[in-house]
N, C-alpha and C positions, 0 to 999 in steps of 0.2 A: 476584158475591157469593161469598165463600169460606165454606164450611159446615163446622162442627166437630160431630161426633156422638159420643155416648157409648153404648156397648153394655153393658147390665148385666142382672142377674137380680133377685134378691129385695131387694137393698139399695136404699135410697131416699134417705137423708140426703146422702150424697156426690154421687150423680148429679144430684139436684135442685139442690143448692148450686152444683155445678160449672157447670151450664147457666146458672143465674141470675147467677153471678159474671161469666161471659164476656159475657153480654148486657147486664149493668149497666154495663160499661165503655164501651159505645156506641162501639166502634171501627169506623170507616167500612169497610164491605165485609166485616165478620166477623159471623157469627151462629152460635149453638149450639143444639142440640136433641137429644132422644133419637133414636137411630138407628131408622129405620123400614124394614123389609124386606118387600116384597110379592112379589118374585120375584128369582131370582138366575140370570142367563144368562151363559154362559161368555164371558169377554173383554169384558163390558159394564161400564162404570164404575158405582160405587156412588152417585155424586152427592155424596160427601163428600170434602173435601180432607184432613181429619184425622178419625180415629176412635180414641177411647180405649176399649180393650177391657178389660172387667171380668168377663167370663163365659165366654169361649170355651174355657177350660180344662175346663169341665164339659159343653159342648155342641158336639160335633164339627161339626154343621151350621154353626154360627157361625164356627168356625175355617176351614172351606172358603170361606165367604162373605168372610172377611177376607183370605184369600190372593188371591182373585179381585180384591177391591178394591185390594189392594196392587199387583198386577201391572198394574192400570190407573191407578196413580199416587197412590192414597191413602196418606198417611203414617199407618200404624197404630201405635199406642202400646199394647203393645209389638209389635215385629216378629214376625208370626205364624209365619214360617218358622223363625226361631231358637227361638222358644218351643216349637215342635213338636219341635225337635232336642235341646235340652239337658235335663239332669236333674241331680239333686243330686250323684250320684257324680262325673259329669264335672266339675261345677263345683268340687267339692272337689279333684279332680285338678289342675285349672287353678290353683286357689289355691296349691297346693304349688309351682308354677312361677313365680308372680309375688310370692313372698315375703309371702304372707298366712298367718298361723298358723291352722291348722284342727285339730280333734280327729283322732286316729288313726282311720281308717275303712276298712272292707272291705265289699265287695259280696258278696251271697250268692245262689246260685240259688234259685228258688222251691221251697218244700217239696213241693208237688204238681206234677205234670206239666202244662204248658200244654195247651190243646185241640189235638187232632190231632198229638200227639207220643207217643213211647213211650220206653222205656229206651234203645233204639238211637239215638234222636235226641241223646242226651247221651254218646255214646261218647268224646268228647274230655274229658269231665269226670271227674276222679279220684273214686273212691268207696272209702272215705269221704274227705271233704276233710281237709285238715291242720288239724283242729279245735284241736289243741294249739298249733300255730303261730299260728293266728288269735286264740285267746283270750290267748295270751302277748303278742301285739302290741297288742291293744286294751285288755286288762285289764278288771277288774270293780270297781265297778259300771259298766255300759255301757247305752247306749240302742240300741234297734232300731226302725227306721222305714222306710217304703217309699222306694225310691230315687227315685221320681218323684211322690210324693204331696205333698199340701198340708195345711196346718193341723195339727191334732193327731190325725188319724185313724190308727188302727193303730200307735200309738207305745207302746213298752213300755220300762219301766226294768227292767234285769236285774241280779240280785245275784250270780249264780254260774253255773257251767256247767249244772247241772240246771235252773235257772230258764230259761236260754236254750233248751234243747231242749224244755221244756214249752211255752213261749210261741211258739217258732218253728213248732211243730206246728199252731198256730192260724192261721198266715198264709196257708195254702192256696197260691194261685198268685201271690201277691205276691212281687216281687223286693225284698229288704230290704237295708238298710244296717245294719251293726253298728258302733257308734261309741263311742269313749272318752267317759266322762263328764268334763266340765270342771267341777270344783267351784270356783265363782266367788265373788268378793267383791262385784263389781258387774256389772250387766247393762244393756245398752242396745239399743233398737230404733231403727234409723236409716232414715228415708225418704231416698231418692235419686231425684230427678226431673231428667230431661234430661241425666244424666251430669255435672251441675254443681251442682245445688241439693241441699243436705244438711241434714236436721234430725235431731239426735241427741237421743233421748228416753230418760229413765230408765224402766226396765221391770223388773218382777219376775215372771218366769214361774212362780214357785212360788205366787203368789197366785191366787185364783179369777179366772176370765177377766175379769169386769167390774172387777176391782181391779188388773189387771196394770200399768196406767199410773200407779197410785198408788205412786210410788217417788220418792225424793229423793236420788239419788246426786249427788255434787258433784265431777266430774272437774276437774282443773287445766286451764289453757289449753293446756299442752303435750299432755296426754292427749287433749283434744278434737281438737287438730290431728292427732295420730296416728290417731285413730279416723276422722276425716274423710278422711284420705289413704287409709286402707284401703277405706272405703266407695266412694270415687271410683275407686280402682284396680279393684275388683271389677266395678263397673258399667260402666266404660269398656271393660274387656276382654270382658265378656259382651255388651255392647251393649244393656243394658236402659234404656228410657226412664223406667220407673216401677217401683220395686222397694223392698223393705226388706231391710236387713242386720241380723242380730242378732249382737251382740258380747258375749262373756262375758270378763270380766277375771279371770284367774288369776295371782296374783303380779305384778299390774300389766300383764300381757301380754294384749292383746285378741285373743281367738280368735273367728274367724268361725264361728258355729254353724249358722246357717240364712240363706242369702242367695239363694234361688231363690223369690222371692215376687212375681211380676209382676202379681198382682192383690191387693195387700196390704189388710188391714183398714183402712178409712178411715171407719168409722161413728162418728158423733158420740158415741154412748153409750159406746163402748169406748175411743176414743182421747182423749176430753176436748176441751173447747172450744178451747183454744189450739192443740193439735196439729191439730185439725180445720180451724180457720181457716187455718193455715199450708198444709196440703196442698191445700185448695180453691184458695187464692190462687195457689200455686206451680204446681199442675197447670193452672189456667186460663192463667197467664202462658206456660207452656211450650207448651200447645196452640195458643195464638195465634201464638207464634213459629213453630211448625211450619206453621201455615196460611199465614202471610205469606211463608215461604220455599219453599212448595210449588211445584214446577215441573211443569206439566201434561205427562202422558205420560212422565215420568221415574220412576226408582226413588227414592221419597222416604222409604224406610225407614232406620232406624238399624242399622248393622252394627258389631259390636264389634271391638276390636283383634285378638282371636284370629282372626276370620274375615278381616279386612282384611289382616293380615300374611300369613296363609296364601295368600290369592289373589295377593298381590304377590310371593310368594317370599321374604319377609323372615324374619329370625329371629323366632320366635314370642314370645319373652319375654326 
């Protein structure tokens, strides 16, 4: 019997529906359940062929458990080694190399010194930074957000230089991105599952959270294809099995605004019934595919084109 598990936190609608959907298919030799952990011993299998990870970004113990499971042959969705390595600034850097339009972005050192460091720890860093060059490059209005954060925590809209310095003083030890504002005509949030299944959803980030999917943009077939190609390119290079990409259209050009969401919102109340049904069905289908192709004792993780090309000594992009 091949076993699919889902590891989750406070969310309930998606994990419950995901488990029920897989089991309702009655596929011979496949079963799904909530992951149960009673002990984690080094080099010992987890008992799962596939685990869908929805929470390890917040719980380091779970991340360590998933890496141990992966090295013993579990297909973890998403790859916990890559998820531990990447962050928003690197992803933006990669996007510039694979012809995906992104906002002008710079990374900033933390406002306060990290623990166990002193001024001497930063002797390679110019003081002050070239603030004039940074602000000229990004422009105002701009957004500032954590380079490795998720959701809308610690996100600031900045109107000018004084506003920046005032808000940056609040960020303490966070490493922040300063990013050009893309003033958009249309906005889309796009699920991508398995590096091949894409759902493009109208999205309005200026609405209250519970109304953000209440939008009705009508892209042409050509624009849909363009956006789908961008979504697939990003996820195939990064190697995400489950992710969302946010695209803002400015003058008809889709800019990738946020595309590091390996545990994206899939709650029924926020995404709506049609989107919820799609993500449950598609995630279930992909998890079953991964279980059926799982090879005991082998590496069953997904590695993106960036890593695969690097290890093979090929041109990266």
